[in-house]
N, C-alpha and C positions, 0 to 999 in steps of 0.2 A: 478170444482166447487169452488167458493170463498165465504167467509163469511165476511160480513161487520157489524160493530156495531156502534151505536151511544151511547155515554156515557153521562148520565145525572148527574153524580157526578164527583168529582175530582178524579184523579188517586190514590191519597193517601187514600181517603175514600174507594174506591173499593178494593184496596189491603188489607185493614184491615178487610173487610167483608168476610163472608163465601159464598161459591157458593150455588146456588139453584139447579142447575143440572150440573153434570160432566160426560163426556164421556172420558174414558181413553183407548187409543190404541185398539179401537173396530174394529173387522172385522164382516161384515154382509153378509149373503148369502140368496138369494131368489130362491126357486125352484132348489137348488143345484148349482146355479151360483153365484160366488162372485160379490158383488155389491160395498161394501165399504171396504177399507183396512186401518188399522192403524189410524182411526179417533180419535183425541183427541180434546176436546172442553169443555168449561164451560160457564155457564150463572151466572152472579153475579147480585145482586139487583141493579136496576137503569139502567141496560143495555138494549138496543134495538138492534136487529140483523136483517139483511136481508140476505137471502140465494139466491145466484145468480149463474146460470150456464146454460150450454146448455142442450137441451133435452137429457135424458138418462144419465146425469152426476151423479145422485144419490140424488138430492134435496128432492124428496118425500120420499125416503127411509130414509134419514137423519132425516127428520121431524117425520116419523113413529118411528124411533129409540128413539127420544126424548119423544114421547108420550107413549112409551112402547108397541106399536103395533108390533114391531119386536124387537128381542133381539140380542145382540152380540153372535157370535158363542161360544160354550163352551170353556173355557180357552183361549179365544181370545179377551179379553177386558172386561171392566166393565162400567156399567151405574149406577150412584148414584143420588138419589134425596134428597134434604134437604129443603122441602117446608113447 
């Protein structure tokens, strides 16, 4: 799975801004099967992302993680919102 982003602001502006969503070293399991391992990612104001990957690569699970529909395994990562 790959992540692509389109930045609408300069790199300097984005570095100075706080993140809106941050995933830190998260592992996710569904029905007892590991799906995502060690995912780290953040969304900053002005960014646009595309999530691209093959079938079964974890795209939908990643988006569910961002929406809070699934959570990282206990003591296996953190999901933080600053909206």
